[in-house]
N, C-alpha and C positions, 0 to 999 in steps of 0.2 A: 477307287473306293476299296478294292480288295487289298491294295497295299496298305491303306490306312487302317483297315481292320486288323491286318496282320501285325502292324506296328503296335496297335493298342493291345492286342493279345500278348505280344512279346513283352511290352512294357509292364503289363499287369503281372505276368509271370515273374519278371525280374523283381518287381516290387514285393511280391509274395515271398520269394526266396530270401530277399533281404530282410523282411520282417521276421521270418522264421529263424534266420541266422542270428538276428539281434536278440530274439527271445531265447535262443539256445545259449548264447554267450552270457545273457543276463542271468541264467540259472546258475552259472558258475560263480557269480559275484555274491559278495556278502549282502544280505537283505538290508535295505535302508532302515536306519533306526527310527522307530515311530516316536513322535513327540510325546505321546501319552504313556508309552511303555506298557500299555494294556492291550492285549490281543483279545478282541471280542468275537472273533470268528472261529478260532481254533479252541473250542471248549467242549468238555464232556457235557452231554445233556444231563440236566438235573433230574433226579428221581422224584417225579411228581405223579401222583395217582391220576387216573383218568377222571376228567371233570374237575380237577383241582381248582378251587376258587382262590385267586390271588387278589389281595386288597392292598392298594397303595394309599398311604395317608401322609398328610403334610400340609405345607403352605402353598404359596403361588408357584414355587419351583416345581412342585408336583402337579398342581392344578392345571395350569396352562390352558384354561378355558375348556375343560372337558364339558361335553354336552349334558345338560341336566335332563334332557329328554332321552331316556335310555332306548327309545324305539328308533332313534336316529343313529344307526350303527356306523355312519360315516364320521361322526364327531364325538362319540360318547367317551372316548379315552383322552381327548385333548391332544396336545402336540408336545408333550414333555417326554422325558426318558421312559415313562410308562408306556406310551405308544410304541416307542422303539423296541422295548423289551417284548411287548405283546407281538409285534410284527416278527421279530426274530424267532421267538419260541413257536409262533403259529406256523412258520415255515418249517422249522426243524423238528417240531413235535406235533404234527397235524392230528395224529391218532389220539393224542392225549386230550384233545378238546378242552383246553384250558379255559377257565371262566375268569376273566380279568376285569377289575373295577378300579377306577380312580376316584378317590374321595378327598383329594387335596383341596384346601380352601384358602384362597388368597388372603394374606394379611394375618393368618392365624398363628398364635403362639401355642406353646404346649398346654397352657391352661384352657385355651379354646378347644383343643382336641378333647381334653377331659370333659368339657361341658357337653359335647355332642357324641361322646364315645359309644354310648349304648345304641343309639340310632344308626350311626355311621360306621360302626365297627362290630360290636358284639352281635347286634341283630342281623348283620350280613353273613355271619357264620363262615368266616374265611378259613381256609386250610393253611394259607401262607399270608402273613401280614408284614408289610414293609413300611417303615416310618422314617421320614426325613423332616426334622423340625429343629428350630432353634434360632434361625437368623432374625426373625421378627422379635423374639425375646431380646436379642442383642440390640437391634436397631432402636427399640423403645426403652432400652435400659443401658445406654452407653456409659453411664457412671458406675455401673455395677449390677450385673444380673444377680438376682437372689438364687444362687445355685442350689441351696437346700430345698427351696420351694420347687425349683425347676426339676430337680431329681425326684422329689416326692410325686409330682404330677406325672412325670414320665414313668416312674415305677408303677403308679396306679394303672396306667394304660396297659402295661405289660402284664401285671398281675391279674387284672380283670379279664384280659383276653385269654390268658392261660387257664384261668379258673373256668372260663366258659368252654374252652377246648384244650385239654391237657396235651393233645398231640399237635397243637398249633406250631408251625414253623415260623420263626421270626427273623427278619432282616432289618438291621439298624444302620442308618447312614449318618456319618458325621455332618454337622452343619459346616459351611465353608464360605469363604470370601476370597477375592483376589484384588490387588491394587489396580483397578481399572475404573473408568467412568468417574462417578462421584467419589470413589474411594482412591483416586489416583494420588491425591494429596497424602503425603507421608503421615502426617499427624492424624488425618481422618482414618486412614487405613489401620494405623496402629491401634486406635481406640476400638475399632470393630474387631480386629484380629485378636487383641488381648482378651476380649470377652468370649470370642469363639473358642480360644484356647482353654478357657475355664469350663466350657461345656463338653468338649471332646472327651476328657477323662471320664466324665459321667457316662457317656455313650459306651465307652470301652468297658467300664465296670458293669453296666447293665447288660451288655452283650455277654459277658462272662457269666453273670448271675443267672441269666435266663437262657443260656446256651443258644444264643442267637448268632447268625452270621453277621459279622461286622465289616462294613464297607468303609474304608478309610478315605472318604471323599476329599477331604482337605489335602491329604498327602498326594492324591492323584492329581488334583488341580495344580498343586505346587510344582510337581514334576513336569506337568505339561507346560506350565508357564515358563520354566527354565529353557525350554526349546523354542519358545515363541512368545509373542506378546501376550500378557495376561488378558488383554482385550480381545484376543482371538477366541477366547473361551467364555468369558463372562463380560458382558457389555457395560454393566453399571456397578461392578464390584460384587453383585449379589446374584443376579439372574443370568443363567447360562444362555448362550447363543445355541443354535441347533447343534453345532459341533460339541458344545459343552454338554448338552443333553446326551449326545451319542457317547461321550466320554463316561458319563454316569452309567448309561446302559451297559457299556462294555465292562465297566468295573463291576457292576451288579452281576452280570452273567458270569464273569470270571470267578468271583467269590462264591456265588451260589453253587455253580457247577463244581468248584473245587471242594466245597464242603459236603454237598449232597449229590455229587455227580455219579453217573453210572460207571461201572468198572470197564 
């Protein structure tokens, strides 16, 4: 029995040394290229005041079944990128006591946001407002989104929000699609992507006009899809898988901390 115990101790020690040696040699190697090219863990903490209220608005990509019962703190943020951002900032900035809300609504277009904007945005008095919208406008108007109307509605949201709070921080995300699931067919994907490409310049323009942080979500997903299957990120061409939501969260954190990060 003693010989067996001695053997096990020696084996464990040898294995530990081998593991340490492997780890040491690994430090000298070049780090593996991340498919996303977005580093969501090494970021400067954003400058957000204590108790800052963050409001996330959009469609089903943001919604992801957030709990309408706000007393249920297990589910009130849903399981989208909003949850992941809240988790990361909650760990890294516990003293800030951030107040985070999800008000994404499945199926909504930019006009739907406008219709509920006072109740679900203005009256909530956010300090930081994030918007991801557009894919439903595309899906229901594949023959051509009315871009003038889309921009007017989007501008209304931003203008009304800034009028209510001149110090409001804004984060705008591009709508996006990938050739996966129901959009695997080349012609189907092209129809969706062509309309998405008509909306992205509007988001760029509004980001500049309202001094908002712009997250180039479509570019991020395009880059990720080059290193792996598009279906690894978005299962039906529109809705991200968990790793797709993580990709959005990392991109959000990267851009927000880059623009509003501490020194």
